[in-house]
TORLOSE-227666 format. One record per residue: residue in one letter; x, y, z of N, C-alpha, C in turn. Coordinates in steps of 0.02 Angstrom, whole numbers, plus 50000, padded with zeros to 5 digits. Layout:
aXYZXYZXYZ/...
END
This chain:
m554165546455536553645549455480553075553455523/e552755550155595552345555955600552585563255604/r552985564455621553175570055635553135576155562/v553255568955523553375574555443552645573955434/c552335571255447551445569155425551115577855454/a551355576955537551025582755547551195587855557/l551635590455503552105596655483551285599455448/p551425604755412550875610055387550935606455293/l550215606055265549985603855216550615605055161/v550885611755186551295613455117551965609255133/v552295608955158552805604955182552765598155162/i552055594855168552035587455170552135587055073/h551665592455062551665593054972552305591854945/q552795597454982553535598754945553775592654946/v553765590655004554125582555010553795578354958/v553165576654955552915572254901553135574154832/k553115581954817553405581754767553975579654735/l554535581054787555185580454767555185571254768/a554805568154802554985561754795554385560554728/i554075563654688553795562054623554375563454572/e554755570054585555025571854543555695566454531/l555715563154590556485559354588556175551954539/l555595551754531555265545254494555545545454439/d555495553254423555705554954331556415554754320/c556995555454363557545553754376557995547954332/s558545549954301558665545654263558955541054294/q559255542354351559565537154398559125531954432/d559445523154435558785519854441558985519454511/q559605522054548559575521154620559075526854639/a558935533254608558575537554654557835534554638/r557715534854572556895529654570556815523154623/k557365519754615557125514654686557035517654750/n557485522054770557285526654831556645530154833/s556335533254790555845535454780555185529954790/a555225523154754554625521154742554665516954837/l555425514754871555195513754935554905518954980/f555255524454973554805531454997553995529355007/f553655529254942553185528454937552645521254960/a553085517654946553085510954991552855509655074/a553285513555076553255514855176553005521655197/a552825526755144552615532955173551665532455130/f551335527355107550665527255095550245525255149/v550625523655208550125521955250549935526455309/f550205532055269549845538055298549545543455259/r548825545655300548405547055226548765555655211/a549185557755257549335562655229549775564655170/i550115557655149550565556155095550075556255059/l549605551955067549335549555017548735554954983/d548475558055022548255565154997548635569354972/a549025570354973549555574254940549825571154877/f550175564154862550175561354824549545560354764/d548985559254788548505559854759548195567554711/a548325573054764548285580154748548705580754689/q549275577254672549845579054614549715575354586/d549035571954566549045566854527549535562254485/s549825559054535550535556954540550445549054513/l549885545154500549965539154500550135536954433/q550045540354365550535539154315551245540454326/k551675542954349552255543154369552645535754393/l552165533454449552345526254451552085520854391/l551405521954367551445517554307551955519254258/a552275524254251552565525454182553515520554193/i553505521154270554205514754277553905509454272/l553225506754284553135500154243553125498154160/k552905503754141552855504454075553465502754032/d553935508354076554555507754039554895499654050/a554675497854130555085489454116554655485554080/a554165485654059553835481154028553965481453945/s554315489053928554305489853856555105486253859/v555445483553885556135482253880556045478153871/r555765472453872555795464053837555285463853798/t554775468453780554405465253733554755471953666/g555245475353679555385477753622555025485853599/a554515486453651554135492353620554545499653628/n555045498453696555375503953668555925505153621/t555635511553612556125513753520556815515153551/d557025515553605557755518353625557935512253605/r557795507453607558125500953603558175497853543/s558805495153507558825492553441558465484853437/a558545479653506558165474053507557805471353560/p557445468553568557085468253653557835462053691/e557725466353734558255464953792558005461053841/v558375457253868558135456453958558215459754006/m557635460054050557725466654101558415465554152/t558565469754161559135469354202559105467854279/s559415467954323559315465254394559025472454433/s559235476454415559125483754433558295484954402/e558295483754364557565485054319556935480854359/k557145473654361556765473054398556625471654473/q557175476354513556945478554591556585484454576/m556725487454517556495494954529555505491154509/a555385487954469554685484854452554555480854518/f554745477854557554575475454603554295480154670/h554745486654674554705492354741554175495354706/t554145497454632553445499254605552895497854620/c552905490754610552315484754616552095488454699/f552565486354730552535485854816552135493054823/a552475498054788552275503954806551375505354789/l551115503454746550415503554708550225500954752/r550195492354780549785488854831549745492654878/q550405495854913550105501854961549785506154963/y549685509154910549395513654871548425512354883/f548565504254856547655503254864547405499154914/r547905497454948547745494855033547505499455053/a547845505555052547915510555087546975513555082/h546885514355009546185518954987545655513955002/l545865506555003545125501454999545065503055076/l545505503355104545425505155202544955512055205/l545055516855170544855522255199544195524155151/l544255519455078543295517555053542945514255100/v543105508155128542695506555180542435509855217/d542775513255273542855515955307542345522055308/s542385524755252541885530555230541355527655194/i541135521355207540285518955180540165516355227/r540475515155304540165510055362539675513955356/p539055512055393538545513555408538845517355471/s538245521555494538405526755562538035523655607/r538165522255662538065519755724538105524355767/i537665525055812537385528455865537605525855944/s538195530855966538435529856023538225529356087/r538595529156128538295527956187537975533356221/g538325539156186538085547056210537555547756168/g537145546056125536815548456088536905551456018/v537685551256010537685554055959538025551355882/p537675553055832537985546855788538665550255774/s539125542555747539855541855731539985544755696/s539635546255628539825550455587539825557755607/m539625559855667539445567655694540325569355737/k540435561955761541175562955795541695565955761/p542305568155764542825571755730543305563355697/n543375564855638543695559055604544285553755656/i544175550355663544545543955697545445546055679/r545415543855607546115540555575546335549555554/a546535551055606547135558655598547635555355541/a547815562555511548135561255448548805559755438/y549015559655521549655560155538550015553255560/k549195549255566549465542755619549485537055544/p549775531455566549735525655523549275522655515/l549015520455457548435516055428548635506455458/d548255505055463548315497955467548185494855427/i548655494455359548615490355296548995483655281/s549135480855359549415472955354548805468955323/n549295461455285548715458155275548235457155308/e548015455355378547785451955419547295457655416/a547355463255430546985471455418546515469455333/v546825468155296546485468455230546055461855226/d546375455555248545915450055245545335452455302/a545265455655343544825459455408544375462655350/i544545464755322544065470255292543695466255231/f543915461655190543615456755151543165451855171/l543315449455251542655446555279542235451655309/q542235456955315541825458955354541625463655293/l541745462855226541345466555187540665458855139/q541095455355162540715448455139540085446355184/k540175446455239539755444455309539205449455304/d539415455955303538685461555330538455464355278/r537945462755274537365463655231537095470255189/r537545473055237537435482255208537965485555196/l538445482855225539225486155197539285483155117/g539505477455112539655474255048539095475154999/p538555477654999538135478554925538385488554936/t538425491054980538655496754978539215499254936/f539735492454953540315493354940540325491354859/v539975488554846540085486054757539665492554732/k539175495054745539025500754717539455507054720/a539905507754771540315515054804540755517254725/q540865522154721541535523654686542215523354710/w542645522554682543275521154713543765525754641/p543825530754672544185536654613545025534654619/a545255529554645545935526154627545955521254584/v545455517854589545395511654545545385516654468/n544715521754471544595523654413545025526854391/n545645529454410546125534254389546475526654378/f546725522354412547065518254375546845514754315/l546315514054302545995510954233545935513854185/a545855522654207545675526554157546645529554117/s547115528154166547725527354137547895520554135/s547555517254082547815510654071548155506554101/g548355504354185548575502854220548435494654222/h548025493854201547805485354217548245483954157/v548255486654096548645485754038549325482454034/t549615487954080550415487754114550175483654136/m549895482354191550085475654244550255468654211/l549605470254174549835463654120550255463454071/e550805468054043551215466553993551815466354039/l551865469154106552365467554155552425460554180/c551895456554193551675448754204551935446454149/q551815447254052552055444654040552885444754009/v553075451354047554035451054034554365446654076/m553795446454148554105443454196554275434954187/
END
């Protein structure tokens, strides 16, 4: 995947565009594979940036809205409320996992962007150095890494308050798309 992310941006955008188109496909297997692709690929900033550039969060949320509407009977294509099939449950699970990876990657990037710059040994502020996180290198968004970020936010007297005041575009987009309502409906269905 690092090799793919090192390709020109046009190619990366085409790969992401194809995966996004598969999210709209009528075949469950294609949508599931697309969600799995995003869950694995969101650790790469190049994929994350291409996904955001195409304003695709709504596509992931649409899958979850469909899954939530099955049980509640909100889907007008179905005559009566039905129980989610195994395939629909898998689709919802993989899509939720992709969303988790998406928000973890954005959290890491946000915290990196608001960390106070420090003077390096050479006397050059770290903010003047080139970005250490290359777009083609994977981000560490493991459980341990996220726990370390939260611990740092709690203990650092400057970073924590700065984080609280910072704008988080990924969450703002999620809330504007009523993603929180969709997640609550999905929890109710499960």
